[in-house]
All heavy atoms as a GROMACS GRO file, in nm:
protein
  487
    1MET      N    1  -1.560   5.174  -9.256
    1MET     CA    2  -1.587   5.139  -9.394
    1MET      C    3  -1.477   5.196  -9.483
    1MET      O    4  -1.435   5.309  -9.466
    1MET     CB    5  -1.723   5.194  -9.435
    1MET     CG    6  -1.765   5.156  -9.572
    1MET     SD    7  -1.936   5.203  -9.594
    1MET     CE    8  -1.949   5.178  -9.766
    2ILE      N    9  -1.432   5.116  -9.577
    2ILE     CA   10  -1.325   5.159  -9.667
    2ILE      C   11  -1.386   5.231  -9.785
    2ILE      O   12  -1.480   5.184  -9.847
    2ILE     CB   13  -1.243   5.038  -9.715
    2ILE    CG1   14  -1.179   4.967  -9.596
    2ILE    CG2   15  -1.139   5.081  -9.817
    2ILE    CD1   16  -1.109   4.840  -9.633
    3THR      N   17  -1.330   5.347  -9.815
    3THR     CA   18  -1.377   5.423  -9.931
    3THR      C   19  -1.271   5.420 -10.040
    3THR      O   20  -1.156   5.382 -10.015
    3THR     CB   21  -1.406   5.568  -9.893
    3THR    OG1   22  -1.284   5.629  -9.850
    3THR    CG2   23  -1.510   5.578  -9.783
    4LYS      N   24  -1.310   5.459 -10.158
    4LYS     CA   25  -1.216   5.462 -10.270
    4LYS      C   26  -1.102   5.561 -10.243
    4LYS      O   27  -0.989   5.538 -10.283
    4LYS     CB   28  -1.287   5.498 -10.399
    4LYS     CG   29  -1.374   5.388 -10.453
    4LYS     CD   30  -1.433   5.428 -10.587
    4LYS     CE   31  -1.518   5.316 -10.641
    4LYS     NZ   32  -1.573   5.349 -10.773
    5GLU      N   33  -1.135   5.668 -10.175
    5GLU     CA   34  -1.032   5.768 -10.144
    5GLU      C   35  -0.925   5.710 -10.054
    5GLU      O   36  -0.806   5.735 -10.073
    5GLU     CB   37  -1.096   5.891 -10.080
    5GLU     CG   38  -1.187   5.969 -10.173
    5GLU     CD   39  -1.113   6.019 -10.296
    5GLU    OE1   40  -0.997   6.063 -10.284
    5GLU    OE2   41  -1.174   6.012 -10.405
    6LYS      N   42  -0.964   5.632  -9.956
    6LYS     CA   43  -0.865   5.569  -9.867
    6LYS      C   44  -0.778   5.471  -9.944
    6LYS      O   45  -0.657   5.464  -9.923
    6LYS     CB   46  -0.936   5.496  -9.753
    6LYS     CG   47  -0.999   5.586  -9.650
    6LYS     CD   48  -1.061   5.505  -9.540
    6LYS     CE   49  -1.129   5.593  -9.437
    6LYS     NZ   50  -1.193   5.514  -9.331
    7VAL      N   51  -0.839   5.396 -10.033
    7VAL     CA   52  -0.763   5.300 -10.113
    7VAL      C   53  -0.666   5.374 -10.205
    7VAL      O   54  -0.549   5.334 -10.219
    7VAL     CB   55  -0.859   5.211 -10.195
    7VAL    CG1   56  -0.784   5.122 -10.292
    7VAL    CG2   57  -0.945   5.128 -10.102
    8LYS      N   58  -0.711   5.481 -10.265
    8LYS     CA   59  -0.624   5.560 -10.353
    8LYS      C   60  -0.504   5.617 -10.276
    8LYS      O   61  -0.392   5.618 -10.328
    8LYS     CB   62  -0.703   5.673 -10.418
    8LYS     CG   63  -0.799   5.625 -10.523
    8LYS     CD   64  -0.880   5.741 -10.580
    8LYS     CE   65  -0.984   5.693 -10.678
    8LYS     NZ   66  -1.066   5.803 -10.731
    9LYS      N   67  -0.527   5.662 -10.154
    9LYS     CA   68  -0.417   5.716 -10.073
    9LYS      C   69  -0.314   5.608 -10.043
    9LYS      O   70  -0.194   5.632 -10.048
    9LYS     CB   71  -0.470   5.776  -9.944
    9LYS     CG   72  -0.541   5.908  -9.964
    9LYS     CD   73  -0.594   5.962  -9.832
    9LYS     CE   74  -0.676   6.088  -9.853
    9LYS     NZ   75  -0.731   6.139  -9.726
   10GLU      N   76  -0.363   5.489 -10.010
   10GLU     CA   77  -0.271   5.378  -9.982
   10GLU      C   78  -0.195   5.336 -10.107
   10GLU      O   79  -0.077   5.303 -10.101
   10GLU     CB   80  -0.348   5.258  -9.924
   10GLU     CG   81  -0.399   5.281  -9.785
   10GLU     CD   82  -0.287   5.305  -9.685
   10GLU    OE1   83  -0.182   5.239  -9.693
   10GLU    OE2   84  -0.306   5.391  -9.597
   11ILE      N   85  -0.259   5.339 -10.220
   11ILE     CA   86  -0.193   5.304 -10.346
   11ILE      C   87  -0.084   5.405 -10.379
   11ILE      O   88   0.023   5.369 -10.428
   11ILE     CB   89  -0.296   5.292 -10.460
   11ILE    CG1   90  -0.379   5.166 -10.440
   11ILE    CG2   91  -0.230   5.291 -10.597
   11ILE    CD1   92  -0.492   5.148 -10.536
   12ASP      N   93  -0.110   5.530 -10.350
   12ASP     CA   94  -0.009   5.634 -10.376
   12ASP      C   95   0.117   5.614 -10.292
   12ASP      O   96   0.225   5.655 -10.331
   12ASP     CB   97  -0.068   5.773 -10.348
   12ASP     CG   98  -0.168   5.813 -10.453
   12ASP    OD1   99  -0.163   5.758 -10.565
   12ASP    OD2  100  -0.253   5.900 -10.423
   13ARG      N  101   0.105   5.548 -10.179
   13ARG     CA  102   0.220   5.525 -10.091
   13ARG      C  103   0.304   5.404 -10.131
   13ARG      O  104   0.413   5.384 -10.081
   13ARG     CB  105   0.171   5.505  -9.948
   13ARG     CG  106   0.106   5.627  -9.889
   13ARG     CD  107   0.063   5.600  -9.749
   13ARG     NE  108  -0.024   5.707  -9.700
   13ARG     CZ  109  -0.098   5.698  -9.592
   13ARG    NH1  110  -0.098   5.590  -9.520
   13ARG    NH2  111  -0.173   5.799  -9.556
   14LEU      N  112   0.253   5.320 -10.219
   14LEU     CA  113   0.321   5.196 -10.254
   14LEU      C  114   0.443   5.220 -10.343
   14LEU      O  115   0.448   5.316 -10.420
   14LEU     CB  116   0.224   5.102 -10.328
   14LEU     CG  117   0.106   5.051 -10.248
   14LEU    CD1  118   0.016   4.969 -10.338
   14LEU    CD2  119   0.150   4.968 -10.130
   15SER      N  120   0.537   5.126 -10.332
   15SER     CA  121   0.652   5.131 -10.423
   15SER      C  122   0.610   5.074 -10.558
   15SER      O  123   0.502   5.020 -10.574
   15SER     CB  124   0.768   5.049 -10.365
   15SER     OG  125   0.735   4.912 -10.365
   16ASP      N  126   0.700   5.084 -10.656
   16ASP     CA  127   0.666   5.038 -10.791
   16ASP      C  128   0.643   4.887 -10.796
   16ASP      O  129   0.551   4.841 -10.865
   16ASP     CB  130   0.778   5.075 -10.888
   16ASP     CG  131   0.780   5.225 -10.915
   16ASP    OD1  132   0.678   5.291 -10.890
   16ASP    OD2  133   0.885   5.273 -10.962
   17THR      N  134   0.721   4.810 -10.723
   17THR     CA  135   0.703   4.665 -10.725
   17THR      C  136   0.571   4.626 -10.657
   17THR      O  137   0.500   4.537 -10.705
   17THR     CB  138   0.820   4.594 -10.656
   17THR    OG1  139   0.835   4.643 -10.523
   17THR    CG2  140   0.948   4.615 -10.733
   18GLU      N  141   0.540   4.692 -10.546
   18GLU     CA  142   0.414   4.663 -10.478
   18GLU      C  143   0.296   4.707 -10.563
   18GLU      O  144   0.192   4.640 -10.567
   18GLU     CB  145   0.409   4.732 -10.343
   18GLU     CG  146   0.509   4.678 -10.243
   18GLU     CD  147   0.518   4.762 -10.118
   18GLU    OE1  148   0.491   4.884 -10.124
   18GLU    OE2  149   0.552   4.705 -10.013
   19LEU      N  150   0.312   4.816 -10.633
   19LEU     CA  151   0.207   4.867 -10.720
   19LEU      C  152   0.179   4.769 -10.834
   19LEU      O  153   0.064   4.745 -10.871
   19LEU     CB  154   0.246   5.003 -10.776
   19LEU     CG  155   0.141   5.075 -10.859
   19LEU    CD1  156   0.018   5.104 -10.777
   19LEU    CD2  157   0.200   5.203 -10.914
   20GLU      N  158   0.284   4.708 -10.886
   20GLU     CA  159   0.267   4.609 -10.992
   20GLU      C  160   0.190   4.487 -10.941
   20GLU      O  161   0.102   4.433 -11.009
   20GLU     CB  162   0.403   4.567 -11.046
   20GLU     CG  163   0.393   4.473 -11.164
   20GLU     CD  164   0.530   4.439 -11.221
   20GLU    OE1  165   0.630   4.502 -11.183
   20GLU    OE2  166   0.534   4.348 -11.303
   21LYS      N  167   0.221   4.445 -10.818
   21LYS     CA  168   0.149   4.332 -10.758
   21LYS      C  169   0.001   4.363 -10.740
   21LYS      O  170  -0.086   4.279 -10.765
   21LYS     CB  171   0.212   4.295 -10.625
   21LYS     CG  172   0.348   4.233 -10.636
   21LYS     CD  173   0.406   4.205 -10.499
   21LYS     CE  174   0.548   4.155 -10.507
   21LYS     NZ  175   0.608   4.133 -10.374
   22VAL      N  176  -0.028   4.484 -10.696
   22VAL     CA  177  -0.167   4.525 -10.678
   22VAL      C  178  -0.239   4.526 -10.812
   22VAL      O  179  -0.352   4.480 -10.825
   22VAL     CB  180  -0.175   4.664 -10.609
   22VAL    CG1  181  -0.317   4.718 -10.612
   22VAL    CG2  182  -0.123   4.656 -10.468
   23TYR      N  183  -0.172   4.577 -10.914
   23TYR     CA  184  -0.232   4.581 -11.048
   23TYR      C  185  -0.261   4.440 -11.099
   23TYR      O  186  -0.368   4.414 -11.154
   23TYR     CB  187  -0.140   4.655 -11.145
   23TYR     CG  188  -0.194   4.651 -11.285
   23TYR    CD1  189  -0.300   4.733 -11.322
   23TYR    CD2  190  -0.141   4.565 -11.380
   23TYR    CE1  191  -0.352   4.728 -11.449
   23TYR    CE2  192  -0.192   4.559 -11.508
   23TYR     CZ  193  -0.297   4.641 -11.542
   23TYR     OH  194  -0.349   4.636 -11.669
   24LEU      N  195  -0.168   4.348 -11.080
   24LEU     CA  196  -0.189   4.211 -11.124
   24LEU      C  197  -0.306   4.146 -11.050
   24LEU      O  198  -0.386   4.073 -11.108
   24LEU     CB  199  -0.062   4.128 -11.106
   24LEU     CG  200   0.055   4.165 -11.197
   24LEU    CD1  201   0.179   4.088 -11.158
   24LEU    CD2  202   0.018   4.138 -11.342
   25TYR      N  203  -0.314   4.175 -10.922
   25TYR     CA  204  -0.425   4.122 -10.843
   25TYR      C  205  -0.559   4.177 -10.893
   25TYR      O  206  -0.655   4.103 -10.912
   25TYR     CB  207  -0.405   4.155 -10.695
   25TYR     CG  208  -0.524   4.116 -10.611
   25TYR    CD1  209  -0.552   3.983 -10.585
   25TYR    CD2  210  -0.608   4.213 -10.558
   25TYR    CE1  211  -0.661   3.947 -10.508
   25TYR    CE2  212  -0.718   4.178 -10.482
   25TYR     CZ  213  -0.744   4.045 -10.458
   25TYR     OH  214  -0.853   4.010 -10.384
   26LEU      N  215  -0.565   4.307 -10.915
   26LEU     CA  216  -0.690   4.368 -10.961
   26LEU      C  217  -0.729   4.319 -11.099
   26LEU      O  218  -0.847   4.297 -11.127
   26LEU     CB  219  -0.678   4.520 -10.960
   26LEU     CG  220  -0.667   4.585 -10.822
   26LEU    CD1  221  -0.644   4.734 -10.835
   26LEU    CD2  222  -0.789   4.556 -10.739
   27SER      N  223  -0.632   4.300 -11.185
   27SER     CA  224  -0.664   4.250 -11.318
   27SER      C  225  -0.710   4.106 -11.313
   27SER      O  226  -0.794   4.064 -11.393
   27SER     CB  227  -0.546   4.266 -11.413
   27SER     OG  228  -0.437   4.189 -11.369
   28SER      N  229  -0.661   4.028 -11.218
   28SER     CA  230  -0.708   3.890 -11.204
   28SER      C  231  -0.852   3.886 -11.153
   28SER      O  232  -0.927   3.795 -11.186
   28SER     CB  233  -0.616   3.811 -11.112
   28SER     OG  234  -0.632   3.852 -10.978
   29LEU      N  235  -0.891   3.984 -11.073
   29LEU     CA  236  -1.030   3.989 -11.026
   29LEU      C  237  -1.126   4.010 -11.142
   29LEU      O  238  -1.233   3.951 -11.148
   29LEU     CB  239  -1.047   4.102 -10.924
   29LEU     CG  240  -0.986   4.083 -10.788
   29LEU    CD1  241  -1.010   4.207 -10.702
   29LEU    CD2  242  -1.044   3.961 -10.720
   30ASN      N  243  -1.089   4.095 -11.235
   30ASN     CA  244  -1.174   4.121 -11.350
   30ASN      C  245  -1.187   3.997 -11.438
   30ASN      O  246  -1.292   3.972 -11.494
   30ASN     CB  247  -1.120   4.237 -11.433
   30ASN     CG  248  -1.136   4.369 -11.360
   30ASN    OD1  249  -1.224   4.384 -11.276
   30ASN    ND2  250  -1.052   4.464 -11.393
   31LYS      N  251  -1.082   3.919 -11.449
   31LYS     CA  252  -1.086   3.799 -11.532
   31LYS      C  253  -1.179   3.696 -11.473
   31LYS      O  254  -1.249   3.626 -11.546
   31LYS     CB  255  -0.946   3.741 -11.550
   31LYS     CG  256  -0.857   3.825 -11.637
   31LYS     CD  257  -0.720   3.765 -11.648
   31LYS     CE  258  -0.628   3.856 -11.725
   31LYS     NZ  259  -0.492   3.806 -11.728
   32THR      N  260  -1.182   3.683 -11.341
   32THR     CA  261  -1.266   3.582 -11.279
   32THR      C  262  -1.413   3.617 -11.292
   32THR      O  263  -1.497   3.529 -11.300
   32THR     CB  264  -1.230   3.562 -11.131
   32THR    OG1  265  -1.241   3.688 -11.062
   32THR    CG2  266  -1.090   3.509 -11.115
   33LYS      N  267  -1.446   3.743 -11.296
   33LYS     CA  268  -1.585   3.783 -11.310
   33LYS      C  269  -1.637   3.754 -11.450
   33LYS      O  270  -1.755   3.728 -11.467
   33LYS     CB  271  -1.601   3.932 -11.281
   33LYS     CG  272  -1.586   3.968 -11.136
   33LYS     CD  273  -1.607   4.116 -11.117
   33LYS     CE  274  -1.587   4.156 -10.972
   33LYS     NZ  275  -1.604   4.299 -10.952
   34LYS      N  276  -1.552   3.757 -11.549
   34LYS     CA  277  -1.596   3.742 -11.687
   34LYS      C  278  -1.615   3.597 -11.728
   34LYS      O  279  -1.673   3.571 -11.832
   34LYS     CB  280  -1.496   3.808 -11.781
   34LYS     CG  281  -1.495   3.959 -11.767
   34LYS     CD  282  -1.398   4.023 -11.861
   34LYS     CE  283  -1.394   4.173 -11.841
   34LYS     NZ  284  -1.298   4.238 -11.929
   35THR      N  285  -1.568   3.504 -11.648
   35THR     CA  286  -1.583   3.364 -11.687
   35THR      C  287  -1.729   3.324 -11.674
   35THR      O  288  -1.798   3.360 -11.579
   35THR     CB  289  -1.496   3.271 -11.600
   35THR    OG1  290  -1.532   3.290 -11.464
   35THR    CG2  291  -1.349   3.301 -11.619
   36LYS      N  292  -1.776   3.248 -11.770
   36LYS     CA  293  -1.914   3.202 -11.770
   36LYS      C  294  -1.921   3.064 -11.708
   36LYS      O  295  -1.828   2.985 -11.717
   36LYS     CB  296  -1.967   3.196 -11.912
   36LYS     CG  297  -1.978   3.331 -11.978
   36LYS     CD  298  -2.036   3.318 -12.117
   36LYS     CE  299  -2.046   3.452 -12.184
   36LYS     NZ  300  -2.098   3.441 -12.319
   37LEU      N  301  -2.033   3.037 -11.647
   37LEU     CA  302  -2.055   2.905 -11.591
   37LEU      C  303  -2.091   2.809 -11.703
   37LEU      O  304  -2.173   2.839 -11.789
   37LEU     CB  305  -2.168   2.908 -11.489
   37LEU     CG  306  -2.145   2.991 -11.364
   37LEU    CD1  307  -2.272   2.992 -11.280
   37LEU    CD2  308  -2.030   2.935 -11.285
   38ASN      N  309  -2.027   2.695 -11.702
   38ASN     CA  310  -2.062   2.592 -11.799
   38ASN      C  311  -2.177   2.510 -11.744
   38ASN      O  312  -2.166   2.445 -11.642
   38ASN     CB  313  -1.942   2.500 -11.827
   38ASN     CG  314  -1.833   2.573 -11.900
   38ASN    OD1  315  -1.860   2.667 -11.973
   38ASN    ND2  316  -1.711   2.530 -11.884
   39ILE      N  317  -2.288   2.517 -11.813
   39ILE     CA  318  -2.406   2.442 -11.770
   39ILE      C  319  -2.408   2.311 -11.848
   39ILE      O  320  -2.403   2.310 -11.971
   39ILE     CB  321  -2.534   2.523 -11.796
   39ILE    CG1  322  -2.528   2.653 -11.716
   39ILE    CG2  323  -2.657   2.441 -11.762
   39ILE    CD1  324  -2.642   2.747 -11.745
   40ARG      N  325  -2.415   2.204 -11.774
   40ARG     CA  326  -2.418   2.073 -11.838
   40ARG      C  327  -2.548   2.057 -11.915
   40ARG      O  328  -2.654   2.100 -11.872
   40ARG     CB  329  -2.411   1.962 -11.736
   40ARG     CG  330  -2.280   1.948 -11.670
   40ARG     CD  331  -2.292   1.834 -11.574
   40ARG     NE  332  -2.166   1.788 -11.526
   40ARG     CZ  333  -2.152   1.687 -11.443
   40ARG    NH1  334  -2.258   1.624 -11.399
   40ARG    NH2  335  -2.034   1.650 -11.403
   41SER      N  336  -2.540   1.995 -12.027
   41SER     CA  337  -2.660   1.964 -12.102
   41SER      C  338  -2.660   1.816 -12.136
   41SER      O  339  -2.555   1.757 -12.160
   41SER     CB  340  -2.669   2.049 -12.227
   41SER     OG  341  -2.560   2.020 -12.311
   42LEU      N  342  -2.777   1.760 -12.136
   42LEU     CA  343  -2.790   1.620 -12.169
   42LEU      C  344  -2.828   1.608 -12.316
   42LEU      O  345  -2.911   1.682 -12.365
   42LEU     CB  346  -2.897   1.554 -12.082
   42LEU     CG  347  -2.872   1.561 -11.933
   42LEU    CD1  348  -2.993   1.506 -11.858
   42LEU    CD2  349  -2.748   1.485 -11.895
   43LYS      N  350  -2.770   1.514 -12.383
   43LYS     CA  351  -2.804   1.491 -12.523
   43LYS      C  352  -2.910   1.382 -12.529
   43LYS      O  353  -2.880   1.264 -12.537
   43LYS     CB  354  -2.678   1.452 -12.601
   43LYS     CG  355  -2.575   1.564 -12.601
   43LYS     CD  356  -2.451   1.527 -12.676
   43LYS     CE  357  -2.352   1.640 -12.670
   43LYS     NZ  358  -2.228   1.610 -12.736
   44LEU      N  359  -3.036   1.424 -12.522
   44LEU     CA  360  -3.146   1.330 -12.518
   44LEU      C  361  -3.202   1.298 -12.656
   44LEU      O  362  -3.293   1.218 -12.670
   44LEU     CB  363  -3.258   1.384 -12.429
   44LEU     CG  364  -3.217   1.406 -12.283
   44LEU    CD1  365  -3.330   1.473 -12.206
   44LEU    CD2  366  -3.178   1.276 -12.217
   45LYS      N  367  -3.152   1.364 -12.755
   45LYS     CA  368  -3.192   1.342 -12.894
   45LYS      C  369  -3.342   1.360 -12.914
   45LYS      O  370  -3.406   1.287 -12.988
   45LYS     CB  371  -3.148   1.203 -12.941
   45LYS     CG  372  -2.997   1.185 -12.936
   45LYS     CD  373  -2.957   1.048 -12.979
   45LYS     CE  374  -2.807   1.032 -12.962
   45LYS     NZ  375  -2.762   0.896 -12.988
   46GLY      N  376  -3.400   1.459 -12.847
   46GLY     CA  377  -3.539   1.494 -12.869
   46GLY      C  378  -3.640   1.402 -12.805
   46GLY      O  379  -3.759   1.412 -12.834
   47LYS      N  380  -3.600   1.312 -12.719
   47LYS     CA  381  -3.693   1.215 -12.660
   47LYS      C  382  -3.798   1.281 -12.572
   47LYS      O  383  -3.910   1.233 -12.562
   47LYS     CB  384  -3.617   1.109 -12.581
   47LYS     CG  385  -3.531   1.019 -12.666
   47LYS     CD  386  -3.456   0.920 -12.580
   47LYS     CE  387  -3.364   0.836 -12.668
   47LYS     NZ  388  -3.283   0.745 -12.587
   48LEU      N  389  -3.763   1.390 -12.506
   48LEU     CA  390  -3.856   1.455 -12.413
   48LEU      C  391  -3.902   1.591 -12.463
   48LEU      O  392  -3.959   1.669 -12.386
   48LEU     CB  393  -3.789   1.470 -12.276
   48LEU     CG  394  -3.748   1.339 -12.208
   48LEU    CD1  395  -3.672   1.368 -12.081
   48LEU    CD2  396  -3.868   1.252 -12.180
   49ASP      N  397  -3.881   1.620 -12.589
   49ASP     CA  398  -3.916   1.752 -12.640
   49ASP      C  399  -4.066   1.781 -12.633
   49ASP      O  400  -4.108   1.889 -12.597
   49ASP     CB  401  -3.869   1.769 -12.784
   49ASP     CG  402  -3.719   1.785 -12.794
   49ASP    OD1  403  -3.656   1.810 -12.690
   49ASP    OD2  404  -3.666   1.773 -12.905
   50ASN      N  405  -4.150   1.684 -12.668
   50ASN     CA  406  -4.294   1.707 -12.675
   50ASN      C  407  -4.369   1.644 -12.559
   50ASN      O  408  -4.487   1.618 -12.570
   50ASN     CB  409  -4.348   1.651 -12.808
   50ASN     CG  410  -4.290   1.725 -12.926
   50ASN    OD1  411  -4.268   1.845 -12.919
   50ASN    ND2  412  -4.261   1.654 -13.033
   51GLN      N  413  -4.304   1.622 -12.447
   51GLN     CA  414  -4.369   1.560 -12.331
   51GLN      C  415  -4.372   1.656 -12.215
   51GLN      O  416  -4.287   1.744 -12.202
   51GLN     CB  417  -4.296   1.433 -12.290
   51GLN     CG  418  -4.303   1.323 -12.394
   51GLN     CD  419  -4.240   1.195 -12.341
   51GLN    OE1  420  -4.202   1.188 -12.227
   51GLN    NE2  421  -4.231   1.096 -12.428
   52ASN      N  422  -4.469   1.637 -12.128
   52ASN     CA  423  -4.480   1.713 -12.006
   52ASN      C  424  -4.379   1.654 -11.907
   52ASN      O  425  -4.397   1.542 -11.859
   52ASN     CB  426  -4.622   1.707 -11.951
   52ASN     CG  427  -4.639   1.795 -11.828
   52ASN    OD1  428  -4.543   1.847 -11.774
   52ASN    ND2  429  -4.763   1.810 -11.786
   53LEU      N  430  -4.274   1.726 -11.878
   53LEU     CA  431  -4.167   1.673 -11.794
   53LEU      C  432  -4.211   1.643 -11.651
   53LEU      O  433  -4.162   1.551 -11.588
   53LEU     CB  434  -4.049   1.770 -11.793
   53LEU     CG  435  -3.976   1.786 -11.928
   53LEU    CD1  436  -3.864   1.885 -11.914
   53LEU    CD2  437  -3.923   1.654 -11.977
   54ARG      N  438  -4.305   1.720 -11.599
   54ARG     CA  439  -4.351   1.694 -11.463
   54ARG      C  440  -4.422   1.560 -11.454
   54ARG      O  441  -4.404   1.484 -11.360
   54ARG     CB  442  -4.443   1.806 -11.416
   54ARG     CG  443  -4.368   1.932 -11.387
   54ARG     CD  444  -4.459   2.037 -11.332
   54ARG     NE  445  -4.382   2.157 -11.318
   54ARG     CZ  446  -4.405   2.248 -11.226
   54ARG    NH1  447  -4.500   2.231 -11.140
   54ARG    NH2  448  -4.332   2.356 -11.219
   55SER      N  449  -4.507   1.533 -11.550
   55SER     CA  450  -4.578   1.405 -11.545
   55SER      C  451  -4.483   1.289 -11.566
   55SER      O  452  -4.498   1.183 -11.504
   55SER     CB  453  -4.691   1.402 -11.649
   55SER     OG  454  -4.637   1.407 -11.779
   56VAL      N  455  -4.383   1.304 -11.649
   56VAL     CA  456  -4.285   1.199 -11.674
   56VAL      C  457  -4.201   1.175 -11.549
   56VAL      O  458  -4.169   1.062 -11.514
   56VAL     CB  459  -4.194   1.233 -11.795
   56VAL    CG1  460  -4.082   1.133 -11.809
   56VAL    CG2  461  -4.277   1.241 -11.922
   57ALA      N  462  -4.169   1.282 -11.478
   57ALA     CA  463  -4.085   1.270 -11.358
   57ALA      C  464  -4.156   1.197 -11.245
   57ALA      O  465  -4.093   1.127 -11.167
   57ALA     CB  466  -4.041   1.409 -11.312
   58TYR      N  467  -4.288   1.214 -11.235
   58TYR     CA  468  -4.364   1.151 -11.127
   58TYR      C  469  -4.410   1.010 -11.160
   58TYR      O  470  -4.471   0.943 -11.077
   58TYR     CB  471  -4.482   1.238 -11.088
   58TYR     CG  472  -4.440   1.364 -11.016
   58TYR    CD1  473  -4.454   1.488 -11.074
   58TYR    CD2  474  -4.382   1.357 -10.890
   58TYR    CE1  475  -4.412   1.603 -11.009
   58TYR    CE2  476  -4.342   1.470 -10.823
   58TYR     CZ  477  -4.358   1.594 -10.883
   58TYR     OH  478  -4.318   1.706 -10.819
   59GLU      N  479  -4.384   0.960 -11.279
   59GLU     CA  480  -4.424   0.824 -11.314
   59GLU      C  481  -4.328   0.722 -11.258
   59GLU      O  482  -4.216   0.740 -11.236
   59GLU     CB  483  -4.432   0.808 -11.466
   59GLU     CG  484  -4.549   0.880 -11.524
   59GLU     CD  485  -4.558   0.864 -11.675
   59GLU    OE1  486  -4.471   0.797 -11.737
   59GLU    OE2  487  -4.649   0.921 -11.732
   0.00000   0.00000   0.00000
C-alpha cells in the first residue's frame, strides 16, 4: 500500500522539470473533481406540475 510518506520521498527525488509535471498533473486532478454534472431538464411549461407522474406514465 502506498502511503503519503512514500510519495513525499519520491517527490523529493524528482528534478525540477519532473516536479513541475507532477504539480500540473495534481492540479488537473483537482479541477476535474470540481466540475459539476449538467443535468438535462425538459421545458414542459408546467404541463405536468400538478399531475401524478406515476399514473401518467402508466397510461
